[in-house]
Backbone bond lengths (Angstrom), bond angles and torsions (degrees), N, CA, C in turn:
res aa  C-N    CA-C-N  psi(-1)  N-CA   C-N-CA  omega(-1)  CA-C   N-CA-C  phi
1 M - - - 1.455 - - 1.514 109.63 -
2 R 1.267 116.71 134.18 1.468 121.90 178.07 1.517 108.74 -86.88
3 T 1.307 114.48 71.34 1.456 122.12 -173.39 1.535 113.70 -52.87
4 P 1.336 119.85 -49.08 1.475 118.98 -176.81 1.528 113.38 -62.19
5 V 1.307 117.37 -24.18 1.465 121.80 179.14 1.507 111.82 -90.35
6 L 1.323 116.49 -46.05 1.467 121.41 -172.04 1.533 113.52 -79.14
7 V 1.301 118.10 -38.11 1.456 118.78 -175.82 1.526 112.03 -63.06
8 P 1.313 120.20 -44.71 1.469 117.76 177.38 1.559 112.68 -58.97
9 L 1.316 116.63 -37.89 1.462 119.41 176.46 1.510 111.50 -65.82
10 A 1.333 116.34 -41.07 1.443 121.41 179.71 1.526 110.36 -64.52
11 V 1.322 117.61 -43.37 1.465 121.49 -179.91 1.534 109.54 -61.44
12 E 1.312 116.94 -40.66 1.463 121.08 178.56 1.523 110.20 -59.22
13 V 1.315 116.87 -44.17 1.470 121.19 177.63 1.522 111.11 -65.21
14 L 1.315 116.97 -43.38 1.468 121.99 -178.51 1.537 111.99 -66.93
15 E 1.308 116.50 -26.87 1.476 118.81 176.65 1.516 110.22 -66.82
16 R 1.317 117.49 -30.34 1.493 121.29 177.48 1.511 109.93 -78.87
17 D 1.339 117.50 -39.77 1.463 121.42 -177.94 1.529 108.69 -155.91
18 P 1.346 117.02 102.65 1.448 119.16 -176.39 1.534 114.18 -65.66
19 L 1.312 117.88 -13.76 1.449 120.06 178.65 1.525 112.60 -104.93
20 T 1.310 115.95 20.50 1.461 121.77 178.53 1.549 109.94 -52.40
21 A 1.306 114.72 138.60 1.464 120.14 175.75 1.519 109.29 -82.26
22 G 1.309 115.18 138.65 1.454 119.95 172.16 1.509 107.92 -93.55
23 D 1.307 118.24 -114.99 1.458 121.82 178.81 1.509 114.05 -88.33
24 Y 1.324 117.98 -18.19 1.463 118.67 -170.54 1.522 115.41 -118.86
25 H 1.326 117.15 -55.24 1.470 119.74 -174.51 1.522 109.95 -157.06
26 A 1.308 115.55 165.15 1.454 120.57 177.43 1.522 110.15 -54.82
27 G 1.307 115.79 131.92 1.449 119.90 178.82 1.501 116.36 92.05
28 D 1.343 118.21 -9.31 1.458 117.87 -177.17 1.513 113.50 -72.41
29 L 1.338 118.09 -25.83 1.462 118.97 174.35 1.527 109.80 -66.80
30 L 1.322 116.50 -43.28 1.466 120.98 177.27 1.516 111.03 -60.02
31 L 1.319 117.85 -44.60 1.448 121.14 178.50 1.530 112.13 -58.07
32 A 1.339 115.05 -42.63 1.453 118.86 178.52 1.524 112.05 -63.37
33 V 1.327 116.55 -42.42 1.473 119.63 -179.87 1.517 111.33 -68.82
34 L 1.308 117.75 -35.67 1.468 120.53 179.33 1.514 111.61 -66.83
35 R 1.317 117.52 -20.65 1.450 122.48 -179.44 1.536 112.80 -88.75
36 V 1.300 117.97 -1.68 1.468 122.07 178.71 1.535 107.52 -65.02
37 S 1.311 115.57 146.28 1.456 121.29 -173.90 1.528 113.77 -60.14
38 R 1.281 113.13 148.81 1.486 120.94 176.16 1.527 111.42 -57.84
39 D 1.317 117.02 -36.60 1.457 120.54 179.41 1.532 111.86 -61.18
40 F 1.312 116.65 -39.43 1.481 119.54 177.78 1.519 110.32 -59.41
41 W 1.331 116.65 -46.71 1.454 119.95 -176.85 1.523 111.07 -67.90
42 K 1.331 117.62 -32.13 1.474 120.83 175.62 1.529 110.25 -64.36
43 E 1.317 116.39 -37.33 1.466 121.21 -179.60 1.541 112.95 -79.00
44 H 1.311 116.83 -17.75 1.463 121.88 -177.26 1.526 112.12 -131.96
45 P 1.348 117.43 62.46 1.457 119.30 -175.88 1.514 113.87 -61.45
46 E 1.316 119.16 -28.81 1.458 120.54 179.04 1.507 111.68 -64.55
47 L 1.350 116.97 -35.90 1.458 119.95 175.64 1.517 110.76 -69.68
48 R 1.322 116.21 -36.72 1.468 120.87 177.45 1.528 110.46 -60.65
49 W 1.360 116.29 -43.62 1.467 119.87 179.30 1.520 111.40 -64.52
50 R 1.319 114.95 -41.17 1.490 118.83 178.49 1.521 111.68 -63.77
51 L 1.338 115.91 -40.58 1.472 119.32 178.24 1.522 109.87 -67.40
52 D 1.314 117.04 -42.50 1.478 120.43 176.97 1.544 110.53 -55.44
53 D 1.318 116.78 -45.30 1.459 121.03 177.82 1.527 111.10 -61.07
54 A 1.330 115.78 -45.42 1.458 120.85 -175.93 1.540 111.55 -63.35
55 I 1.315 116.70 -37.97 1.464 119.01 -176.69 1.522 113.72 -91.39
56 S 1.324 116.84 -3.62 1.478 119.58 -178.49 1.533 111.41 -64.40
57 V 1.307 119.35 -21.30 1.467 121.82 178.52 1.503 113.33 -81.73
58 L 1.325 117.06 -14.72 1.471 119.78 -173.30 1.517 115.15 -62.79
59 P 1.329 120.81 -41.27 1.473 117.65 -179.93 1.509 112.57 -56.88
60 A 1.308 118.67 -41.51 1.477 121.08 179.17 1.517 110.56 -66.41
61 I 1.328 116.22 -45.20 1.461 120.49 179.90 1.528 110.58 -62.21
62 L 1.297 116.69 -46.15 1.466 121.00 -178.82 1.511 112.17 -66.71
63 G 1.346 116.37 -34.28 1.452 119.50 175.68 1.539 111.35 -64.91
64 E 1.324 116.97 -43.42 1.449 121.58 176.47 1.515 111.31 -62.73
65 L 1.318 116.35 -42.23 1.469 119.59 178.58 1.520 111.08 -62.24
66 K 1.342 115.19 -43.73 1.460 119.51 -179.05 1.528 110.71 -60.99
67 E 1.309 116.17 -45.59 1.469 120.28 178.86 1.534 110.73 -61.11
68 S 1.317 116.88 -44.87 1.457 120.59 179.91 1.518 112.06 -64.61
69 I 1.316 117.38 -39.77 1.450 121.88 178.20 1.522 110.41 -63.97
70 E 1.337 116.18 -46.33 1.474 121.03 179.57 1.524 110.52 -61.27
71 K 1.326 117.30 -42.40 1.459 121.24 179.20 1.516 110.29 -63.39
72 F 1.329 116.01 -45.10 1.467 121.45 178.58 1.523 111.19 -59.75
73 E 1.323 115.70 -47.07 1.457 121.01 -176.81 1.537 112.03 -66.75
74 S 1.323 117.03 -28.12 1.450 119.42 -178.00 1.533 113.78 -82.64
75 Q 1.298 116.68 -8.83 1.476 120.13 179.57 1.523 110.52 -69.73
76 S 1.317 114.15 141.13 1.471 120.58 175.12 1.533 109.74 -82.96
77 Y 1.290 115.25 150.51 1.470 120.33 178.71 1.491 110.76 -108.56
């Protein structure tokens, strides 16, 4: 993986939509970026800060999704 080239591009995309789909499903780009080595993030703290900002909205979004899914699943047919 060409980490120094691809990660900045991926972070730019994730800043617009942290759940952007890569090749497979929503969120797979984020999963790939989160798996980048610790050494890379140490060498590129500005990208780490940008990614932290981009994903800071996810707990609220995921909480809302979870509630909506639970409500949907509890409905009788």
